[in-house]
N, C-alpha and C positions, 0 to 999 in steps of 0.2 A: 041631685047629682053629686054635690059635695060629700053627702053621707056615704054614697056608693064608693067614692075614692077613699074616704076615710076607712071604710071597712076593708078595702083592698090593701091599703097601706099597713093597717094592723095585721091583717092575715099574712102578708109578706114578712113583716117583722117577726111574727110568731114562727114562721117556717124557718127563717134565717137563725133564730135563736135555737130552735129544736136541732137543726143541723149542727150548729156550733157545740151544743151540749153533747150530742151523739159523738161528735168527732173528738172532743176532749175527753170523754169517758173512755174511748177506745185507746187513747194515747197517754192516759195518765201514767205517771211514773210509778213503778212498783218498788217498794223498799226492798233493799238487799236482805235485811234481817229484821224480824219482828221479835221482840223479847217480852215475855210475860210469864207469870207463874200459873196462869189459868186462862184458857180460851173457851168460850161458849159459842157454839154454833146455833143460831136461831132461825126459825122460819119467818115468813112474811109478817106473821102476827106477833112475833117476839117470843114465841114459845121455845124453850131450850130443847134442841134435838140431840146434841152431843156436847161432851165436855172433855177437854184435854187439860190435864193438871199435873202438878208436881207437889208432893207433900214435904213437910219439913225434914223428914228422914231420908229424902232423896228418892223415894219411890215415885214412879210415874204411872198415870192411868188415862185411859180413853174409855168413856162411857158413852153408849148410844142408847137413846130412848125410843120407845114406840109413840104412836099417835096420842096415847093417853098420858105420856110422861113417865111411864115406868121404864126402868133401865132393862134392856134386853140383851145387851152385849157389853162385856167388860174386858179390856185388854190392859195388862199392866206389868210393871217390873217392881220387884221388891228391893229393899235396901241391901239385901244380902247377895243380889245378882240373879235371883230367880225370876222367872217370867210366868205369866198365866193368861189364859183366855177362858172366859166364863160366858155361857149362853143361858139365858133365862127363858122360862115359859111365859105365857100370857099373864100369869099371876105374879110374876117377879121372882119366882123360885128358881134357883140355879139347877139346870138339868144336865149340863155338860161342863166339864172342867178339863182343861188341857194345860199342862205346865211343865216347867223345867226347874230343877233345883240348882242352887249355887254350886252344889257338888257335882253336877253333871247328870244326875238322875232325871228321868222323864216319867210323866204319868198321864193317864186319861181316866176320868171318873165320869160315870153315867149315874144320874140320880133319878129317883121316882118322883111322882107328882107332889110328894110331901117334902122333897128336898133331901131325902136320905140316899146315901150312896148305895147302889145296888151292883155296880160293876166297877172293878178297878183293873187297869192294865198299866203296867209300868215296866221300866227297865232301870235296874240299879246302876250305880257308877261303874261296877266291874263288867257291865254288859249282860248280866243275867236278867232274863225276862221274868215277869210274874203276871198272873191273872187270877183275880179273885171274883167269885160270884157271891153275893151277900143277900140274905133274906131281909124281910121287912123289919126284923128286930135288931139288925146290925150284926148278925152272926154269919161268919164265912161258911157257906155250905158246900163250896167247891173251890179248889185252888190248884193251880199248876205253876211251876213244877212243885 
């Protein structure tokens, strides 16, 4: 009979402890500011899934990885004020690039499976648009205007 009561008491203590932990986890204070030069987002096994960082030159970047650890998305700013977004294929090669220059120009680049730019679409600082179609050897085969 004593063993039965001991088991009941231990079970009640575990329940009270679990409730207390759940309550405090939901009401934990959140810091107003967290400062660091690099953040790594990891999964339950500790594998890095994303990295947010700043370089010595002041450029910043966000890299996101696939299940295998390869970078598939990159978002960043350059020290000159330019910005960029890069999308990679399953082999880690950049296939899409979108960016702005510090001077105000913008551009979109589409690459083939080898990472060679094949399409370029952009707008110059003065607002003039441009479109280039590029062959596999890097030669512009069609351009507008």
